[in-house]
N, C-alpha and C positions, 0 to 999 in steps of 0.2 A: 183588760179593765178602760172604762173611759178614761179619755185624756184628762188631765188636771188643767183648768183654765183658772189663771191667776188675776188676769187683768182683762179689760174691756167688757163688753155686754154678755153677761152670762146667758146661754141658751137653755130654757127650762126643758126639762125631760116631759113634764105634764104640767099643765095649768094649774096653779095653786100649790105646787109642790117646789120645795126649796132647789134651787139650780147650783150646778157645779160652778165653784167659784165665788157663790154668795158668801157673806158674813152674817152671822148673828150673835144676839147677846143671849146666851143660853145660860141659867145658873147651874152650879154644882148638883143640885138635887134633881133637875131634869135629866141630867146625864145617867141618872140610876132608874129613870122611869119607863127606859126603852121606847116609849112611844113619843114622837114628835108633838110638842107644844106649839099649835100655830102662833107665829109671830112674824114681823115684818123685818125684812132684811134691814141691815145697817150698812154704812159705807166701811169698807175694809180698812180704809186709812184712819178711821177712828175706833174707839174702844169697841173690841168684841172678843167673844169666847170661843167661838166655833166658826171654821170656814169649811163650807161643804166640798168635798172631794169626790163624791160619786154620788148620782142621783138617778136611780133605776127602778123600773116596774117589778113589783113582788110577785111572783109566779103563784098561781093558785094552788092549793092543797099543799101548802108547807107550814111549817111551824114557822111563823113571821119573825119573830125575835132571834131565834135559833139561826134562821137563814141569813137574817140580816148581820150577826154576829159573826158568822163564818165568812162572810163576803166582804167584811170591814176588819181585816186582820191586820195588826199594827203595821206589819211591813209592807203590806199592799198599800194603805193609806200613806205611808211615808214615802213610797215609791212614786204615787201619784203626784204627792207634794214635792219631790225632788230633794227630801231631807233623810239625814239617819240612814243613810243606804250604806249596806256591808260591801266593802271592796276586799276580797279574798278574806272574810269573816272579820273584818275590821271596819268599825264605824268611827271616823275621825271626827273630832270636835263636834260630838253629838249635841243636839239641841233637845230641850226638855218639852218635846210636843208627843203628845199622845193621840191614840186613835180611839173614835167614837162611833156608835152605830145607833139608828132609830128608826123605827117603823112609821110609815105615814098610812094612817087609816082614818080619813075624815068623810063625811056624807058627801058625795058628789065630787070625789077626789079618786083618780086612780091608786089603788093600794101600792104603795111603793116602799122603798127602803133608801136610807141615806148613811153615808159613810162622812165623817168629819174630821178636822184636826184641831186641837186646841192646846194651849199652853199650861201645863201642870206645875204645881208645887206640891211636895211631900210635906205633909204635917204628921207628926207623930211617925209610928214604927211603920204602918203600912197604908194610911191615908193619903190619897192624891186630891187635892182640889184643882179646880179650874181657875185660872187668873186671867186677866183681861190682858190682851195684846193690841198692838197697832199695826197695821199694814198687811197687805196680802203675804203669804208665807213664801212665796217666789220672790217677792220684792222687800224682804226684811233688809234693814240697813245693818252696817258692822255694829253698831251701838245697839240695835235691838236683839241681834244674835248674841251678844255678849251678856245681855240681860237674861236671856233663856239658856246659858250654859249651867250645867250641873255643879254645884258646889256644897260642900258639907263643912259643918263647923268642927274643928279640930278640938278634941277634949282629952286634956292629960289623963293618961291612964286608962282611957277606954279603948277597947278594939276599933280598929279603922271602920269597919263595917257595922258597928253598933248603932251609930248616930244616922238618923234620916237625912236626906238633902233637904235641908230648910234655909239656907242663908244665901244671901246675894253673893256672887262671886266677886264684889268689891269689899265683903268683909274679910277681916285679916284677924289671926291666922285661920286659913281655911284649907281644904282638901278639894281640889278642883278635878273633876272627871275630864280627862283629856281624849279617852276613847273607850270604846267598847269592843269587847270580843264576843263574837256570834258564834257559840261552839256548834251549832247546829249545821254551819256551814263547812266545819273541820271535822265532826265526829258524827258517825250515825248513832253510836250507842255510848254510854259514859265509860271514859276511859280509865278513870281512877283520878283520885285526887292529886296524887304525886305527879301524874302525866300534866294535868290542868296546870298545877301550881309552877311546874318547870316552863311549860310552853308559854303561860301568861307572863312569867318574868322576862322572857325574850320578846314577846311581842308588846309589852306594856313600856320596857326600856329601863334603863338604870336607874333612872330618878324616881320610878313609879313604885307603888305597891298595888297588888291586885286582890278583890275580892274572889272567891274560888266558889261555885256551887257544888253542895256536898252530894252524895250517892242518894240521900234521903230526898233531897230537894229537885233532883234532876226528874224523875217521873212526874211531878206536877209542873214541869214545863220550865224551872228556873235554869237556862241553859245560857247563860250570860255573864260576863266578868267585867268588873268596872276596873279601869286603871286610874289610880288616883295619884297625882302629883301636889305634894305641900308647898304653899306658898306662905312666906312669912310675912 
């Protein structure tokens, strides 16, 4: 994959195509459109929602959207940006950054695809929305990283995993995600809920509780556990 460029003057893959390291103010709706909406780059130091991590020519005779999606898989985008990387199956201090893909097909511009990374917030049970961030991903300050942590509001009597991650980590009381367990790095097939719960308890630590994927969720790609620690 193309190396991620966070600072300096980005090198364009093709004239008119967003370059690796550039930042853009993309709306949440535009992330569902698949095709890149032409816009001017904005300074990464200021508000933006997407930073480009890969910019490459689109091969001929492929399904453009499917190809872009396959080549902008979240783990690869995170690796390019140097965040949320699993070490022996554990992602420590994860940041709520997600991967996005776009297809560039404009008159006079080489057909291309883009991978990007952006900060997200979960609203409701399933809906993720882009939120504005400041600073290139590789240069985020400690304060900026603190604002991008995963936290969930603690609701008395509700199952831990029932509430979406919707609140700032400064909100109290709260459940904070301290790490993820990437089960794909540890198991080739579903080992059983009991096995996952026992191992998650060890990997998450004594102060944490973990969400565990079910056998029904596993085939759909839910292979991750969240380690939650409660802060009063």
